[in-house]
Structures are given as C-alpha cells and as structure tokens.
Z-matrix of the N, CA and C atoms (Angstrom, degrees):
N
C 1 1.485
C 2 1.549 1 106.80
N 3 1.334 2 114.79 1 -45.39
C 4 1.493 3 119.78 2 179.50
C 5 1.504 4 110.89 3 -56.98
N 6 1.397 5 115.14 4 -39.30
C 7 1.463 6 119.41 5 -176.64
C 8 1.611 7 110.28 6 -66.06
N 9 1.287 8 117.61 7 -42.42
C 10 1.460 9 123.91 8 177.13
C 11 1.574 10 112.00 9 -61.01
N 12 1.357 11 114.89 10 -40.62
C 13 1.462 12 118.05 11 178.58
C 14 1.474 13 109.70 12 -68.85
N 15 1.342 14 118.04 13 -41.23
C 16 1.474 15 119.67 14 -176.40
C 17 1.626 16 108.37 15 -67.75
N 18 1.293 17 115.32 16 -38.73
C 19 1.442 18 117.40 17 179.13
C 20 1.495 19 110.80 18 -62.88
N 21 1.411 20 116.73 19 -44.95
C 22 1.478 21 121.01 20 -178.20
C 23 1.534 22 108.63 21 -64.44
N 24 1.285 23 119.15 22 -40.51
C 25 1.441 24 123.05 23 179.19
C 26 1.490 25 111.48 24 -61.96
N 27 1.355 26 117.26 25 -45.24
C 28 1.431 27 118.93 26 -178.42
C 29 1.522 28 111.38 27 -70.66
N 30 1.368 29 118.05 28 -32.93
C 31 1.513 30 116.44 29 171.29
C 32 1.470 31 112.70 30 -67.78
N 33 1.336 32 120.80 31 -33.35
C 34 1.452 33 121.36 32 -179.85
C 35 1.553 34 109.34 33 -70.30
N 36 1.307 35 119.04 34 -33.16
C 37 1.424 36 118.87 35 179.50
C 38 1.526 37 111.95 36 -71.82
N 39 1.398 38 115.10 37 -37.34
C 40 1.463 39 116.80 38 178.72
C 41 1.518 40 116.39 39 -71.21
N 42 1.384 41 112.11 40 -30.13
C 43 1.459 42 115.59 41 176.56
C 44 1.558 43 117.19 42 -71.08
N 45 1.360 44 113.54 43 -22.90
C 46 1.415 45 115.91 44 179.86
C 47 1.508 46 111.46 45 -64.93
N 48 1.328 47 118.47 46 -30.70
C 49 1.421 48 121.32 47 177.76
C 50 1.543 49 115.33 48 -67.86
N 51 1.343 50 118.00 49 -23.27
C 52 1.373 51 123.79 50 177.62
C 53 1.525 52 114.26 51 -93.64
N 54 1.264 53 117.26 52 3.97
C 55 1.470 54 120.05 53 -179.43
C 56 1.533 55 113.39 54 -73.90
N 57 1.307 56 119.98 55 -11.74
C 58 1.381 57 121.62 56 178.64
C 59 1.481 58 111.80 57 -72.71
N 60 1.357 59 120.87 58 144.26
C 61 1.487 60 121.38 59 179.24
C 62 1.497 61 107.48 60 -78.97
N 63 1.321 62 113.11 61 131.13
C 64 1.555 63 119.88 62 179.31
C 65 1.500 64 111.10 63 -65.30
N 66 1.288 65 117.42 64 146.91
C 67 1.448 66 123.21 65 177.87
C 68 1.490 67 113.13 66 -69.75
N 69 1.326 68 117.21 67 -24.85
C 70 1.453 69 122.46 68 179.59
C 71 1.552 70 109.89 69 -65.54
N 72 1.300 71 119.70 70 -39.69
C 73 1.442 72 124.08 71 -179.88
C 74 1.530 73 109.12 72 -63.27
N 75 1.357 74 118.61 73 -44.90
C 76 1.415 75 119.91 74 176.96
C 77 1.497 76 114.71 75 -61.37
N 78 1.333 77 116.85 76 -41.38
C 79 1.473 78 121.03 77 177.53
C 80 1.500 79 112.62 78 -63.66
N 81 1.334 80 116.43 79 -43.27
C 82 1.442 81 120.94 80 178.72
C 83 1.504 82 110.98 81 -66.24
N 84 1.286 83 117.79 82 -40.58
C 85 1.467 84 120.12 83 177.69
C 86 1.488 85 113.62 84 -63.81
N 87 1.369 86 116.07 85 -41.48
C 88 1.434 87 118.48 86 -177.98
C 89 1.559 88 112.41 87 -72.26
N 90 1.262 89 118.32 88 -26.53
C 91 1.453 90 120.86 89 177.41
C 92 1.513 91 113.82 90 -91.35
N 93 1.367 92 118.80 91 -3.33
C 94 1.390 93 121.92 92 179.65
C 95 1.482 94 115.58 93 79.97
N 96 1.264 95 119.37 94 9.60
C 97 1.477 96 122.40 95 -176.71
C 98 1.504 97 109.01 96 -82.88
N 99 1.388 98 120.42 97 -17.27
C 100 1.406 99 122.39 98 -179.30
C 101 1.526 100 109.57 99 -62.65
N 102 1.346 101 117.38 100 -34.18
C 103 1.429 102 121.05 101 177.66
C 104 1.457 103 115.75 102 -62.84
N 105 1.339 104 116.66 103 -33.41
C 106 1.385 105 122.83 104 176.84
C 107 1.515 106 111.14 105 -68.51
N 108 1.314 107 117.94 106 -42.29
C 109 1.450 108 124.10 107 175.29
C 110 1.477 109 111.20 108 -57.79
N 111 1.358 110 115.44 109 -49.39
C 112 1.457 111 121.42 110 178.76
C 113 1.539 112 112.62 111 -60.99
N 114 1.292 113 117.93 112 -40.13
C 115 1.441 114 122.92 113 179.60
C 116 1.524 115 108.66 114 -67.07
N 117 1.307 116 119.65 115 -43.86
C 118 1.469 117 118.79 116 175.30
C 119 1.484 118 115.70 117 -60.58
N 120 1.295 119 115.70 118 -41.24
C 121 1.439 120 122.02 119 177.26
C 122 1.509 121 110.37 120 -64.86
N 123 1.264 122 115.63 121 -40.43
C 124 1.501 123 116.28 122 176.64
C 125 1.528 124 112.73 123 -67.16
N 126 1.338 125 118.88 124 -34.40
C 127 1.425 126 118.37 125 177.84
C 128 1.557 127 109.00 126 -68.47
N 129 1.363 128 118.35 127 -44.12
C 130 1.410 129 122.41 128 178.28
C 131 1.561 130 110.53 129 -57.34
N 132 1.278 131 116.34 130 -45.28
C 133 1.435 132 121.76 131 -179.89
C 134 1.526 133 111.71 132 -63.35
N 135 1.293 134 114.85 133 -45.61
C 136 1.549 135 120.86 134 176.77
C 137 1.525 136 109.65 135 -60.13
N 138 1.279 137 117.61 136 -39.94
C 139 1.439 138 121.63 137 -179.21
C 140 1.580 139 113.27 138 -64.63
N 141 1.346 140 111.42 139 -42.63
C 142 1.441 141 119.93 140 177.89
C 143 1.554 142 112.45 141 -64.14
N 144 1.289 143 115.95 142 -38.76
C 145 1.433 144 121.80 143 -179.60
C 146 1.519 145 108.05 144 -71.91
N 147 1.354 146 119.39 145 -43.42
C 148 1.406 147 120.69 146 175.97
C 149 1.517 148 113.16 147 -58.14
N 150 1.315 149 113.72 148 -43.91
C 151 1.482 150 120.61 149 179.94
C 152 1.530 151 111.66 150 -60.13
N 153 1.330 152 115.53 151 -46.04
C 154 1.462 153 123.34 152 -179.78
C 155 1.535 154 108.65 153 -58.92
N 156 1.374 155 116.17 154 -45.03
C 157 1.399 156 119.04 155 -175.42
C 158 1.549 157 111.28 156 -66.96
N 159 1.387 158 114.89 157 -42.03
C 160 1.428 159 117.16 158 175.83
C 161 1.504 160 114.27 159 -61.69
N 162 1.309 161 119.30 160 -40.67
C 163 1.419 162 124.39 161 173.40
C 164 1.511 163 115.48 162 -58.10
N 165 1.382 164 115.00 163 -41.16
C 166 1.435 165 122.69 164 -179.45
C 167 1.541 166 107.94 165 -66.18
N 168 1.358 167 118.70 166 -42.32
C 169 1.474 168 121.30 167 178.38
C 170 1.520 169 110.12 168 -62.87
N 171 1.314 170 118.63 169 -42.83
C 172 1.497 171 119.43 170 -179.85
C 173 1.493 172 108.07 171 -66.54
N 174 1.275 173 123.15 172 -41.58
C 175 1.491 174 123.00 173 -179.63
C 176 1.517 175 109.06 174 -64.24
N 177 1.289 176 116.83 175 -41.21
C 178 1.540 177 120.25 176 179.28
C 179 1.490 178 109.81 177 -63.08
N 180 1.322 179 118.52 178 -40.53
C 181 1.512 180 119.27 179 176.22
C 182 1.473 181 110.66 180 -64.25
N 183 1.336 182 120.74 181 -40.93
C 184 1.464 183 122.26 182 -179.42
C 185 1.498 184 111.87 183 -66.04
N 186 1.379 185 114.90 184 -40.13
C 187 1.493 186 118.33 185 176.58
C 188 1.526 187 111.40 186 -63.00
N 189 1.353 188 117.86 187 -38.82
C 190 1.452 189 118.32 188 179.67
C 191 1.545 190 111.55 189 -66.17
N 192 1.357 191 116.09 190 -37.94
C 193 1.446 192 122.29 191 179.30
C 194 1.503 193 109.28 192 -62.50
N 195 1.333 194 117.42 193 -44.42
C 196 1.466 195 122.69 194 -179.83
C 197 1.587 196 109.52 195 -65.30
N 198 1.245 197 116.69 196 -44.70
C 199 1.526 198 121.04 197 179.72
C 200 1.507 199 110.82 198 -67.98
N 201 1.265 200 120.27 199 -33.95
C 202 1.474 201 121.90 200 178.56
C 203 1.549 202 112.24 201 -68.30
N 204 1.303 203 117.97 202 -31.43
C 205 1.451 204 121.65 203 -175.81
C 206 1.551 205 110.49 204 -83.71
N 207 1.322 206 118.57 205 -19.98
C 208 1.510 207 118.54 206 -178.01
C 209 1.490 208 109.55 207 -104.98
N 210 1.359 209 116.79 208 131.32
C 211 1.457 210 119.75 209 175.54
C 212 1.518 211 110.31 210 -75.41
N 213 1.297 212 117.65 211 148.44
C 214 1.488 213 121.12 212 178.10
C 215 1.441 214 113.21 213 -102.44
C-alpha cells in the first residue's frame, strides 16, 4: 500500500510541472491554425469510425453466411 501511495505522490508532483499552458497553443490559437488542427483530427476520427462500421458490417455478413450453412 505504501508503494502505491508513493508512486501516486511522485506522479502528482511531476504532473504539476506540466500544468502550465504551452506557448505553442496560444500562438496557434491567435493565428487561427488551431481550427485546422481540430478539423484534421475530426476527419481522421470520422474516417476511423467509418472504417470500423464497414468492418463490422462485413463481419456480420460473414457470420450470417457461416450460420446459414450449418444446421443447429
């Protein structure tokens, strides 16, 4: 238990140094480039979701073909 508490405490101490907002985000936000980044991330996420849906449909069709061929 002491080991878990000491690990959690050390992680908490290291994360406080990263709590400051990076200057890069301010620069991108002021120049309007942050919207380009968000748009690209949204397109990538949409593509992944569409791909997963298409894979799920193909697997469902294959499962139905297998189940139709075997008597229960």
